[in-house]
N, C-alpha and C positions, 0 to 999 in steps of 0.2 A: 331521563334521556341522557346518554353518555356523550362525551366529547366527540367520539367517533361519528355519532349521528349528525353532529354539527359540521363535520369536515366536508369540504367539496371535492377533495382529491386525497387518496391514500394510496401510496406506493410502497410495497414491501417486497422482500425476496420471496416471491411466490411463483405463480405460473409464468411460463415464458416459452417462446419458440424463437427461431431465427428471426432477427430484426425486431423483436417485440418483447417487452416486459410488461405483463399485465398488471394494471392497477386494480386493487380490490374495491375501489370506489372512485368514480361512479361505475355502476354496473353496465352502463350503456356502451362502454369502450371508448368514450371520448378522451378519457385520461390515460389510456394505455401508452406507454413510452415507446418511442422508436429507438432502436439500438443499432449503432453503426460501429463496426470495428473490422477493417478490411483484411485481417489476418486471423489465423487460429490463435489460440492463447490457452494457458493452463490455469487450472484452479485446483483447490482441494475439495474432493467430493465428500459425501456424508460418511464414507468409511475411513476418512483421513488420508486418502491416497491422492497423489497428484495425477491429474488426467487432462487431456487436451479437449478443448471444445471448439466447435466449428466457427467459421467466419460469421460475424454479426450476432452470435449467440451470447446473451448476457451471462455474466459469470456470478452464479450464486456460490460464494466461497465459504466453506465451513472451517471453523477452528480445527487445526490438525488433531487435537486431542479430544474432540467432541464438543457439541453445542449446536446452536442454531445458525443457519446461514446468513450471510450479509451480502449486499450488492458490492462487488469489487470494481472500483473505477481506477484505472491507471493510465499514465501518459505513454506516449510512444517511447520504447526503449529497444536497444540493440545489445545482444550478447556478443561481445568482441573476442571471445576465445572460441576456438574450434574444438571439435571432438569432445564435447562437454561431458560425455559419459564413457569415453574411451581413453583413460589415462595410460594405457599401454601403447597408444599410438605414438609414432615418432615425433608428432607435433609437440608433445610434452617432453621437454628435456629432463633427464634423470641423472641423479648423482647418488650412487651407492644405495639404490632402491630397486627392488623387484616388484613389478605390478602383475598381480594375478587377475586376469579379466574375468568378468561375470562370475564373481565368487560369492555373491549374496543377493538376496532380494532387495531391490532398491525402493525408494519412497513411492514409486508408481506400481509396485508389486511385481515388476519384471525382474528377472535375474540378470541384472546389468550393472550391479555395483562392483567396483574393482577393489582389490586388497592391496594396500601400500605396505610393503614388507622391507624394513631396513636390513641391509646386508651385514655380514659379520666382520666388517672392517670398522675400526674406530675412526669416526669422522662424522660430519653432519650428513644427514640423509634427506634429500629433497627432490621434488619435481617442480618444474618451473616452465613458464612461457615468457621468454624475453622478446624484446623488440616490438612491443605493441606501440601504437602511435601515442606520443606523450600526452597524457591527460590525467585528470583526477578521477580515479576509478573507485567504485565499490566492487570489491571482489567477494564472491560468496561461493560456498560449496556445501553439499550435504555430507555429513560425516557420522560414522557410527563406531563405537569402541569395539576393538577386538581384544587381543592380549594387551595391546598398547591402548592406553586410555587418554592420552593427551597428544595434541598436535598444534601446530601454529601456522598462521597465514601472514604473509608479509607483502608489502608494497615497497616501491622506491629502492630497489636493489638491496632488499632485506633491512632497510633502515627503520621502517615503521611497521608494526605488526601487533597481533594479539595471540595469546596462548589460550587454547580452549581445552577444558576438562570435560570429556565425554561421559564421565561417570556422574559428576555433579551438575552438569548443565551450566557451568559458569565459565567466565573468561577473565583474564587480566591483560592489561595493555602493556606493550613493551616499554622499557625504561632504559635510559632517561629520556628517550624521544618517542613518545607515544603517537599513534595515528590519531586522526580527528575523532573517530568513533569506531565501535565494534558492536556486535550483537550475536546472541545465540538463541535460537527458537526451537523448542522441542517438537518432534514429529513422532508418529507411532513407531513401535518396534525398535526403540532405542536410537532412532535417527535424530540429528539436530541439523538445522540449517545455520551455518556459521558465516559471518560476514565481517569485513573490515573496510573502512573508508579513510582515505587521507586526502586532504584538500590540496596538497602540493602535487603537481603533475609528476607522473612517473611512467616508465615504459615496461615494467615487468610485474608479474604476479608469481608468488612462490608458496609452496606448501612443504613444511618441514615436519619430520617426526619430533615429538616432544616440543621443547621450546626452541629448537634450532641449534642447540648445543651439540658438541661432539660426544658420541657414545658408540658402543659396539652392539650391533644387532646380532641376531642368531639365524637369519634367513627363514624364520618361521613366524615369529610374533609380528603383528601389525594391526592396522585399523582399516576401515572401509570408507571409500569415497564415491561420490556420484554427483552429477549435475553441477559442474563449475560454471560460473557466470561472472563476467566483467562488464559493468555498466558505467558509462560516462555520466555519472550522477552521484549525488551524496546519499542516496537511499537505495536499498535493495527492493526489487519488485519481483512479481511472480516469475517462476522459472521459464526460461526460453531455451529449449534444446538446440544444439548445433551438431553438425557433422563436418563436412568439408568446407563450409562457408559460414560466415557470420549470419545471424538470423535477427530479424526485427519483428517485434510485436507492435501493432498499431494501437493507438489510443482508443479508449472506450468512450463513445459519445452517446449519452442517454438523455433524450430531450423530447419535447412535443410542442408543436405550434398549433395555433387556432383554438386555444382554450381560454379565451378572454372571459367566457361565461363561468369559468371555475375560479377566477381570480377576483378577489375583492378590489374594486376600482377606486373606492374612496376610503376604505379601511380594510384591514385583513390581518392574518397571522400566517407566517411560515414557520414550520416546526420540523426538526430533524433529530433522529437518534443515530449517533455515529460511533464508530470504534476508532478512537484516535490513537496513533502511535507517536509518542514523543520522540522526535529525532533531533540531532544536533543541528541539522540543516535540511531544508527542503524548499521546493518552489511553492509559490502561491497556488492555492487550490480552492475552488468553490465547492462547498457542500451542496448548496441549493440556491437557485436564482430564478426569480420571475422577472420578466422584462418585456419592454417594447423595443428599447434601444438603450444605449449607454447613458442616456439622460433621464430615463424613466424605468426604475428597477428597484427591487428589494432583494438583498442577498445575505448569506452567511458564508464566511470565507476563512480558511486557514491561511495564516500569513507566512510569507517567505522568510526563512532563516530564524524563526522564532517558534516558541511553543504556545502561541496565542492565536485567537480568532478575532475577526471583526464582523459586525453586523451593520448593515446600512440600508437606509431608505433614501433614494434619490428621485426627485420629482421635478420635472420642467427645468432640468440642468442645475438644480440646487440640491446639495446634500442636506436634506431636512433633518436627518438624525443619523449620526455615526457613533456606534459604541465599539471602541477599539480596546486592545489589550485585555481581551477576555481569556483568562487563564483556565484551560481545560485539564481534565484528568487524563492520566495515561490509561486508556481503556475506554469504557463506555461512558457516553455523555449524552444529555438531552438538552437541546438548545432551541429557543424560539425568539423571533422578533415580531412584535405586534405593532402595526403602523396605523395611525389615524391622525389627522391634522389636530395639533394641540395636545395629543395624548398618545405617545408611543412608549414602548418599553422593550427591554431585553431580559430574558430569564435563562439561567443555566442551572441545571441540576437542582431545581426547586428554589433557587435564590434569585431575587431581583438584582441584576447587574447594573442597570441604569434606566433612566426615563428621560423623556424630552417633551417639552411643551411647544416645540417649534411647529409652524404651520406649513402646509404645502399641498399640492394636488398634481396628479399626473397630467401632463400635457398630451400624451399619447397613451391609449389604453394598453397596458401590458397583456400580451396574448401568448407568451411563450414561457416554457420552463426548461431549465437544465438541471439535471441531478448529477452532481459530481464534476461539473464543468460549466463553462459559460455557453456550452453547446459546441464550441469550436476550439477552446483553449482553456488554460488554467485548470488542470485536472487535479482532483482531490488527492489521488494516490493513496487511498485508504478505503475503508469499508463503511457502507451506509446501511443501516438496518431499517429505517423508516423515513419517508418523506411525505409531509402532509401539508395541505393548504386549508385555510378557513377564510371565508369571505367576510368575516367580522373581526374586529379587534377583541380578542378574548379578554375577559376581566383578569385583574391581577391574581385573584383567587384561582381562576381557571388555569392561568399560566403557571402558577406555582404547583398545582396539582399535576398538570400535564408533564412538567419537566422534572418532577421528583424521581430520583433513581429508586 
């Protein structure tokens, strides 16, 4: 008998429809998740292309360069720049740059990517949006090499930025005053999503040819841009297209109530496979939580502002077992917390992280589950591959086997 046979609930990136993410166990439908997101949103499909999905449709998000899908859970975010795919629009201020609109196929496979071409005057060449509300922004854009292979993105009146190499897929931070963080992620057909974040508030976002230094272009050579986004947050999230107004993507709420029969009430195990992105800063986010209320719950959570997780069993208003400062890998991780009075444990990637002999018992029977959030807040802002419940405290040997990468 496999551990899958022992599980009471298994949710994967599998079948779905509007407002529903089907669990593969139980087959009765009792464990099928309710999905709420009151706006459309984008995902990467199996071909590696960005596409929009409808209101309340769960997002099975694929790695851009191929692989298996994962459940994408994100918080509410707003794209604060307009005309995100139209750099030729007057909204974007230009200095010694010609923008050729619709010059190449974009990451959504539509011919809407623009070409940024420096003019033949010796000076810096840039496009910018000034006068945003002062905030700490994450600024991102999709970029692809043309004849020019490097460009830079800047915040705070060009004082903090990063230089991106579109041939090697690498970046360097500005010196001597670097931004808080930057990132570059490869997409199909030579595209990269490049982003920069600075924790100090600013009012402008800028894109320069090369590293922002002065040079003479030739009115022909350039590079391609698509999908600009400025989020008031420390991390980049899925693309939110805009035209003449800002646009907001609502949060993904994936949850189910009335499942007390699937939850171990005196002992149990919750287990998740996650794709973790190590960021300099992010908000608290729940990977998985079973609960009756805030005083009777078991959860696994990514911690705010750190690269660590916490697992907790709380019963009858008492924290029976808390395992904090769980250091996870950048990428795939398998994590489980097993709870039982006098005998609890946490395992990560095949290794026992901690144990507890503390005793406790739920005062109210947990009957709800949230995947990627508490059901109303604290969103994981990342990808979940598997969420599983067991009604028993798995043995240490089983936990080690289950969580081994």
